[in-house]
C-alpha positions as CSV (number, residue, x, y, z in Angstrom):
1,M,86.3,-1.8,71.0
2,F,85.3,2.0,71.1
3,K,82.1,1.6,73.1
4,G,83.3,3.8,75.9
5,L,83.9,6.7,73.5
6,G,80.2,7.5,72.8
7,G,80.3,10.6,75.0
8,L,83.0,12.2,72.9
9,G,80.6,13.0,70.2
10,D,78.5,15.0,72.7
11,M,81.6,16.7,74.0
12,G,82.4,17.7,70.4
13,K,78.9,19.2,70.0
14,M,79.3,21.1,73.2
15,M,82.7,22.5,72.2
16,K,81.3,23.6,68.8
17,A,78.4,25.3,70.5
18,A,80.7,27.0,73.0
19,Q,82.9,28.3,70.1
20,E,79.8,29.5,68.3
21,M,78.6,31.4,71.4
22,Q,82.0,32.9,71.9
23,G,82.0,34.2,68.3
24,K,78.5,35.7,68.7
25,M,79.5,37.3,72.0
26,A,82.5,38.9,70.2
27,E,80.2,40.2,67.5
28,M,77.7,41.6,70.0
29,Q,80.5,43.3,72.0
30,E,81.7,44.9,68.8
31,S,78.2,46.1,67.8
32,L,77.7,47.7,71.2
33,G,80.3,50.2,70.2
34,S,78.3,51.4,67.2
35,I,74.9,51.5,69.0
36,M,74.2,55.1,70.3
37,V,71.9,56.1,73.1
38,V,71.0,59.7,74.2
39,G,70.4,60.7,77.8
40,E,68.7,64.0,78.5
41,S,68.0,66.4,81.4
42,G,66.4,69.7,81.9
43,A,63.6,68.9,79.4
44,G,66.2,68.2,76.7
45,M,68.4,71.3,77.3
46,V,71.3,69.0,78.1
47,K,71.9,65.8,76.0
48,A,74.6,63.3,76.4
49,T,75.3,60.7,73.7
50,A,77.0,57.4,74.5
51,T,77.7,54.1,73.0
52,A,75.9,51.0,74.3
53,K,79.2,50.2,76.0
54,G,78.7,53.4,78.1
55,E,81.4,55.5,76.4
56,L,80.5,59.1,76.3
57,T,80.8,60.4,72.7
58,A,79.1,63.8,72.7
59,L,77.5,66.5,74.9
60,D,75.0,69.0,73.6
61,I,74.1,72.0,75.8
62,D,71.5,74.6,75.0
63,P,73.3,77.9,75.3
64,S,70.2,79.5,77.0
65,I,71.1,77.7,80.3
66,F,74.5,79.5,80.6
67,N,74.2,82.1,83.3
68,S,76.9,82.6,85.9
69,D,74.3,82.6,88.7
70,D,73.2,79.1,87.6
71,K,76.6,77.4,87.5
72,E,75.6,74.6,89.9
73,V,72.3,74.0,88.1
74,V,74.1,73.6,84.8
75,E,76.6,71.2,86.4
76,D,73.8,69.2,87.8
77,L,72.0,69.0,84.5
78,I,75.2,67.8,82.8
79,L,75.7,65.1,85.3
80,A,72.1,64.1,85.1
81,A,72.3,63.8,81.3
82,I,75.4,61.7,81.5
83,K,74.0,59.4,84.1
84,D,70.8,59.0,82.0
85,A,72.9,58.1,78.9
86,Q,74.9,55.6,80.9
87,A,71.7,54.0,82.3
88,K,70.3,53.7,78.8
89,A,73.6,52.2,77.6
90,Q,73.3,49.5,80.3
91,E,69.7,48.8,79.4
92,R,70.6,48.5,75.7
93,S,73.5,46.3,76.4
94,A,71.3,44.0,78.5
95,E,68.7,43.9,75.7
96,E,71.4,42.9,73.2
97,M,72.7,40.2,75.6
98,Q,69.2,38.8,76.1
99,K,68.7,38.6,72.3
100,L,72.0,36.7,72.1
101,T,71.1,34.2,74.8
102,E,67.6,33.6,73.4
103,G,69.1,33.1,69.9
104,L,71.4,30.4,71.3
105,G,68.6,28.7,73.2
106,L,70.0,29.7,76.6
107,P,67.8,30.8,79.5
108,A,66.9,34.5,79.3
109,D,68.1,35.2,82.8
110,M,71.5,33.5,82.2
111,K,74.3,36.0,82.9
112,L,77.0,36.2,80.3
113,P,80.0,36.3,80.1
114,F,80.3,33.7,82.8
């Protein structure tokens, strides 16, 4: 009578796995907001702190670099530190995503979210 419904059990497992993955993705996205990375330039004279989501949270500038003649250099150092922090944030986010996909038994090169 119900022979044709054998595939529904597999569909139920797939749906449960998808819900589990969705929950873990939400947890990971939330945790990225609390992971901090620091980008530097000028041998550490300028430091930019960002979350792993890429949101800039702090900027630390050594006062010794302030000289009106070096305004362009200071601006370049600030931009370089911010770009470094953003690159590190992207790397950290990718690492966390890889951990998630491996934990779910998915291929490491699988791109999430779909």
